[in-house]
N, C-alpha and C positions, 0 to 999 in steps of 0.2 A: 503492500499500497503508500502511496506517493504523498508526501507533503508538497503544500500549496503555499499562497500568498494570498493572507485575505487581508485588505487593507480595510482602514477606519470607516471610509464613507461608507464600506459594503456592509459595514455587521449589523446596523439595524435592519437593512433589508435580511440581511440572513436570520435573524433573530424571528422576526414576520413570518420569513415562510418556516422557520422550525416551530411558532407559535401554531399555526394553522392543524399539527398533529399533536402538540402536546399543550402540557401548561407550564411554563417556564419560572423558574426559581431562580433567585440569584440573592448574594450579600446586599444590603442597601441598608445605608443609615438611619439610625431612629431619626422621628421627627421631632421628639420630647427630649432625646441625650445624644447629641453629634456622635460621644466616643462608642455608642453601645453599635454594633454591625452583627444582623441578622436576616433571618432570611426570609424574602417576601417574594410575590408574587411579581415579575417584570414584563416589559413591553419593549423597551428602548435599552439600546447598551450606556448611554449616559445613566441610567438609575443605579447601577453597577457602581460598590464602591471596592475598588481594587487599592491595595494596599500589598506590601511587604509581610503582615503580620497578617494570620488568620482571622475571621470572622468573629464574635462575641461566640456566638451559639454556635454549635457543630451540623453536621449534614445528619445526625443519627435521629433526628426528629422525623425523617422522613420514611425510616425503616423500623422505628419503633415511635408510633403515633401518644400523644400525650394527651389524653387517654384514648385508648386501644379497645373498640368495642368485639369481643370475641362472640358473646351469644346474646339473643333477645328472647325475654319473655312475657306473656303476661302476666301481669299482677290482680287481675280479677277473680274472686273468690267462687263467683259462678261460672266461669269458664271453664271447659273441661280439661282443656289444657293449659291450666293455669300451671305457671311454675315448669311449664316444661321449656329446657333449653332449645331455641332453635339457631342455627346458623346465619347470621346475617347476609344481606343480601347487598354484598359490597363489589363498586365497580373499581375497579384501578385503572385509572385514566393514567394512559402514557406521559410522564415527566421526566423533564428534563434539567437538573440542575448545572448552571452555568457560571463560570468563577471558582468554581471550586479549589481547594488546595490541593496538591499530591499526599499531605498526609492524611485530609479529612479522607479521599478516595481512597486509601490505604485503610482507614478505620471502616469499612466496609467488608472489606475480603478478612479483616481478624475477627470481625464478627459474626460471621459468615462460618467460621468453624463451630462454635458453640452450638449455632442456630440453623446446624444443617436440617435438623431435622423438623423444624418448627414452619408449618405450614403459611403463617402469617408474614412472617418477615420473608421466606421464596417468594411468596405474590409478590412483596413490594420490590424484591429485588429484581426480579424479574422486567416490571414496570417502568425503572428509572434509568435514565442515561446519563451520565457525566461529562462533561465540555469542561476541563481542568485549565488552570494557566499555573505554568511551570513556574518554579520558584528561581529566578536568575538573583536574587538578592534575599535576605533573611534576617529576620528581628532577634534580639538579644535572647532570647526568650524560647527561640527554635532548638531543636537536639533531634532532629530526624533519624541523623546518620548513625545516632548512639544506639538506636534500636529497630535497626537494620532496614531501616526505611532510604530515603533522599528527596532534595530538593526538585527531582527530574523523576521520581518514582514513578509509574505509569499503571501500578495496580487498581484496577478496578475501574479505570480511565478509556472513556471512548476516545475521545479527543483530547491532544495535547495541545494547547497553546502556546507557542513562545513569545512572549512580546519583542519585538523590532520597529522600528523607526517607522510610523506612520500605521501602521497594523499589526499582524501576528503571523509566525508561520502555526499553520494548522496540518498535526500531524497524527494522521486517525489513526489508534489501535485495534480498535475492533473490527468486523463489519458493520454493525451497527454504527461506530464513529464512520466510518465510509461513505455510509448514506448519507449520514448528518453534513457531511460537508459537499458533499452532494448537490445539496440544498442551496446551499451559496450561488446566488445570480453571478457571480463574477468571480473567478480567483485569476491565480499567475502563477506559473511554473518560479523556481528558487533558481535565482542569478549563481553566479560562484561563488561570491562572496557571500551569499547566505547559507549557500550548503556548509560551505566552509565554517562559517559562525555556527550552525548546527551541531558539527562533529565536533567542533573544540570545545563547546559547553560540555558535552555529554564523555568526551575523550576526558576531562580536565575534572567531572563527578568521579568519572571511575577510579581515578588518581586521587580524590579527597575519600572516596569511600574506602581504597585500598588502605589507606592510612588508618583511619577508624579501627579503634580495637573491636575486637568480634566480643562485645558484652553478652549476645546471647550464649553463646560458649561456656563464657566464663561463670555465669550466673547456674548454669545447668548442673557444672563440676561441685558447686558448693553444697553442702550435705544438707538436706531438708531442717533438722532438726537444732542443728547448729546457726543457722541464720531465724530461723524460729524463737530460739532462745537467747538471740544477743541482745545484750544491754541496753546500745542505743536505742531500742523502741521506746523504751521511755520518757528520755530525755526528747527524744524525736516528739512524743503524742503531749509532752505536757503545753504547749499551748496552744494547741487545736481546741477548737472553737465545737468540732464537731456540727459544722453548719451544713453542710455536704454540697456547699458550691464547686467542688473539684470534683465529682460524680457527675454532679448535673451539667456540666463544662464537657465533661469530658466525653469524646467520642468513641471511646472502646468501653465505657461502663455502662452495661444493661442489666443492672439490678431490678428487679421489680415486683409489685403484688398484686396480689387480683382479689377485686371486690364486686360483692351485687347492690346494685340499687335500684331504686324504684321512685320515679315521679306520676302523678295520675294514672295510675293502675297497668303503667307499662315499665317493663324492668330490663336492666340488661348488666352481661357480667363485662365487667371491665381490666384491662391489665394495663396497669399506670407504672411512671417508673416510682423507685425508691432507692433508698441507699442504704451500703451496708456500714453508714458513718452515723446513723440514726440509732440511740440503743434500742428503739422499740424495735428494729427490722429484726433482731435473732430471738424477740422476747416469747419464750413457751408460754401453751395456756394455761402450764402449772405454776409459773410465774419463773421460774429457771431460766435465767439469760446467759448462754455460755460465752458472751461478749459482751456481759456486762461493764467493764471497765474500760477508758476510754482507749487508752494503749491497745489492748486488743482489737478493738476495733483499727485502728490506725495501722499496727503492724498486718492485718488483716488484708485491707487495701493494696499496702504495696507489696505483700507476698502473695497476693493472687496475680497482679500485674507481671510481677517480676521473675516469678518464683512456680509456681501452681500451675498458671496457662501457657509457660514457657515447657515446663516438666509434657504436659499435656498434648501441646498442639505445635511445640517446636517454635513458636512466635514467642516476642515480649508484647504483652496486651498494652501498648502504648503507641500512639505514633509521632511523639516528640512535638507536637503542637505547641505545648509552652503555656495552654489556658488555664490550667491548675497552677502555675509558678505564679502568673500574672495575677491572677484574681483571689488567691489565698489572701485571705485577711489579715492572719501571721504570718504571711513569707515562709511557707514550708516548699521547699523546692525538693522537687522529686528527684532531679539530678545528684543532688548530697545525697539521695536515701540511697541512688543506686552504687555510690561510690563510699559507702557507709556498707552496705552488704559485697560490695568486691572486697573490703577490707578484712572480713571473719575469715579466722584461721579455723 
């Protein structure tokens, strides 16, 4: 599949063509708080807020809706089918996410591992396409190479866009991506200098990745109980507020709870986001809580991402987006946690 050039003055017509078969979403600045960039419906390219940092929220909301209806039921007592769970009539509209960062796209691949047999996740997986903008620069809180990613990673991306003067190099990664590019009204072939530019940034990234330590291998080699019983967890957890902001913003945190709710004789069973950082998350009906202490919850969050998940799936459950670093009110830094875990003997 061949990369092409899409110029700035063709971007809006391209989006309009794509919008005829998809609902389009992209990162957009909040009208109330300009510092907050979240995912909203778009119609024009200039609506997108494209920076060298990730949007405030991740794209997991498209794969794990908040909340998500699993079943519906009648709550009328005189209904012969009352409280009988029925599958909802759900239509998955083809959705196109534009302006995704490579780390966010990679999170979809990681989440698909534990949710391989989840029909709700898989249905959305099939209906969503991703146009990503490659990171030629990074913010101070980005560390994707640490965890096996890359600023140029194409995991779960359909079209990769590389910013150039007055436009983008559009490289199709999948057959679906090729069809998306073909909807552009006008494209141009890469000239020699543009081909050289693309090849150089890819070669430079390969060199950077080669210099990065194999943290996955090093963490997998660590003995589980030595990490579990390491003394630094108490000190790390001391300032933590258990607010859960790290888990809600994290693209690879997928803890959930399930509840039934009824409104005016109609009911539904919903799945909604929850957090392992909340004291009630592991509270048993008996009153026992296996993670009743704050340090136990903090330890579990990082052990899951950096040890349990890698041991099971051979990937670190983190994409290095830096959201938890940037937004943590008490400045807990997952990079320092990784370093502390690697120092455990």
